N, C-alpha and C positions, 0 to 999 in steps of 0.2 A: 448516574454512573455509567460511563461508556467502557465496555470491556473490549479490548483489542487482543486478538489471538493470532499468532503466526510467527513469522521468521524474525530472528534476532541474529545479527551478523557482524563480523569484523570486516569493515570495508577497507581495502587497500587501494587508494586512489593514485593513479600514475598520470602526471601531467608532463608530457615531453616539453623541454625548453628549447629544442632545436629540431630540425627535420630528423625523422627517425632513420637510423642507419641500420638496415637489415643485416643480421648475422654479425653485428659489431656493437659498440657502445653508443648510447645516446644519453646525454644529460637530461635529468628529469627531476621534478619535485614529487616525492612519494610520501604519503601520509596515511597512517592507519587511524580510522575513526569508527565509532559505533554506528551500525547501520541495520539493514533489514527492513523491508517495506512496512511490515506491520509495526515493528518497534519504532520506526521513524514516524509513522502516523500517530502512535501513542505519545511520542515525545512532543510533537507539534500540538496535539490536543492539550496536553498538560501545560505547555508553554502558553497556550491561548486561554487558559483558565478553566478548562473543562475537567470535571472530576473523572479521572481516568485510571483504569487498571490494565496492566499488560500481562499476558500469559504466553510463555514460550519455553523452549528448551535450549540449553547451552552446554558446553563442556564444563568440567570441574573448575577450570580457571575463569569461567565467565560469570559465575553467580555474583561475586562482589563487584567485578568490573562493570558488567552491564546493568546490574541492579543499581549501582551508584550513578551510572550515566542517566538512567531513567528517573531516579529520584531527584536529580538535579533539575528536572523539568516537572516536578511535583506529580510524577506518575507512581502508582502503587505497583511495584514489580512482583509478579508471582512466577519466578523462574524455577525450572526443574533442571537438575544436572544429569547429564548422561555420564555413566562411569567410565566409558571407554573412548567415545569419540570427542574430538575437539569442538569448540564453537565454530559455527559455519563461517566461511570466508568467501568474500567476493573481491576479485581484482577488477578495478574499473579503469579503463584507459580513456582519456579525454582527447577529442579531436580539435581542430581549429575552430569549429563552430560551438565549442563547449558542450557537445553531445558526447554520450559515452557508450562504450562497448563493455559488456560484463562477462567475466569468467567465474562460474559459480561452483562452489563445493558446499553442498547443503549440510554435510556432517551431522551434528546433533539435531538440527532442525528436522531431519528425516526420521527421527526415532520418537517423536511425540506420539503418545498413545492415549486411548480412552482411560487407561488406568491412572494417568497423570492428572486427569480432571477430577477435582474434588468439589463438593457441594458449596463450600464457602467461596468458591470462585464467583458464584452468582449473587453473592450478597449485595443488595442495593442496586443491582444492574438493571438498567432500562433500555440499553442499546448494545448490540454486539456488532463488531466490525471484523471481517475476515478479508484476507487477500487470496488471490488465485493460486499462489504457490502451494498453499496447504491442500487445495483441491487437486492440483496437477500431480502431486507426488503420490503414487499408489500407496506408499507406506503411511501417509497421514490423511488420506482422503476420507476414511471412515470417521476420523476425528472431526473434520470440518462438517461433514454431512450430519453427524449426530449433534454437533453444537447448534446447527441451524434448527434441527428438530426440537432440541431442548429449549432453545430461545422461544420458538413459536408456542410451545406448551406453556411457557412461563409468561407469555404476553410481552416478550421483549422484542423490539424492532431489530432488524438485521440489515446490514449493508455489506456489499462485496465489491472489491476492486479486482477486476480480472488480471491486472498486473503485467502481462507479457503476451505479445502476439505469437512468439515462437512456441511456447508451451500450449497456448490456446489452439493454435493450428494443429499441433501434434495430437492432442487428445480429442479434437473436433469440437466446434462450437455447440453441436447438438448435445454431446455428453456433458459439457459444462453447464448448459441451461438445465439439463435434467438434474445434475447434482445440486444446483442452486435453487431448485424449486422451492417456493415459499419465501424467498428473500424479498424484502420490501424495497430496497434501493440498490441499484448497480451503478458503478462509477467507472466506465471504460474511457480510454482515450479514443480519438477518432479512428485509428487503425483497428483497435479492438472492437469498436462498434461496427466497423465495416465487416469484420469477420463474423460477428454475431448474427448479422442480418444477411450475410452472403452477398454483399454488394460487389459488383464487378466494375462499376463506373464510379464517378466522383460523388454521386448522390447517395446519401444514407437515409433510408426510410425509417424515420423515428417512430412511426406508427407500429412497425414490426417490433421494435424494441419494447414499446409499452404493452404489447400483447404478451411479452415474456415476463416483464417486471412492472409493478405498479408505478414506480418512480425511477427515472433514468436521468443521470447527469453525465454528459459527454464533455470531456476536456478537449479543447481545440487549439492547444499550444498558444501561439502569439495572438490568436483570434479570440481567446477567452474561454468561455464554457457555456453550455446550454443545458437547461432543465426541461424535461418532457414528462408529462403525466396526463393521460387522456387527451383532452383538447387544450390543456394548459401548456403554453410555451413561454419560456423565459430565456434570454441570452444576455450575458454581460461581457463586454470587451475587456481585454487585458491592457494595462498601461504599457507604454514603451519604457523598458528598463535595460540597463547594461547587463547582459547575461554572462556570468562567469562560469557556472556549472549547473547543468540541468538535473544532476543527481538528486533524487528525493523530491523533485517538484510536484509530481503527482501525489505523493504521500502528503506533502504539505497542503496541497489543494484539498484533498479528501478530509484532512483534519479541520481545515478552515471551514469547509462546507458543513461537516457534521457538528462542529462546535455551535453553529447557529441553528442548524436544522433540528437537532435533538431538542433544543430549548424552545424554538419558535415556530417551526414548520413553515417558515417564510422562504420560498425558493429564491426570490431576488436577493434578499439579504444574505442567504446562505451562499449563493454564487459569489457575491461580493467578498464574503469572508474567505472563501476558497481561493479566489484570485489574489486577494491581498497576501495570504500566506505563501502561495506559490511564487508570487513576484518577489517577496522577501527572500525566499529560498534560493532562487536562481542567481541572486546577486552576491552569493557567497560560495566558498568552497565547502563541500560536505553537504550531507542530507538532513541535518537537524538544526534547530534554532541555535 
């Protein structure tokens, strides 16, 4: 069982259908879909056939809505309702290259506490996955750090996706590495990896990363992804596909990688699984299968 803990969000995607008219009206396609980096990863894991449980916090209106959306992908949802705040919301605007800019209101995500964590959450769990957002928010950081410690005490493997360069830079890479001490696998994209090692040029010293974490997977966008552990190096290229929307591509990759890694510990096969899921994700609107 893979336990995923973190953000669950209402994504509002805005795709302009014509050149943006500042301070006036622009025709657009606007859709609200379930999202959140951690919840997206859980949805892809369930879709890919992994036994998956998700834990997160929503507004009172989100228990049934988001629980149902996760169950559609065979995920066991363990959602807690905040009595006052609404479910988190992200507004995503897509540009001509299908890349996105995000405006974030964490709302109920920011009120997750250790009191919300119950022992039955760990039943049959052999892997824990977290995203950087839970570490970056001072209100939920202690939950993330304690979950890592609890996982290690139980002999459960742990992976973390740093998730965002903006927040990683804000808290400093040194602090993030300290908070994630003991993590088995980290899954940064290339920009996040550059921040973690303090790279100032185009070269990223993967050896520095492996001194921080035993296993590292760096996503490289259209170039694919690379796995590094000690002297072991694996890289798999990405296929050429028609990119419609990059939202959730990293979450899909992480799920595809973990679905194979947790079962087989084969880095090449896991990279292929991650790239396959990410390639499928970018060819559609929205962040989930």
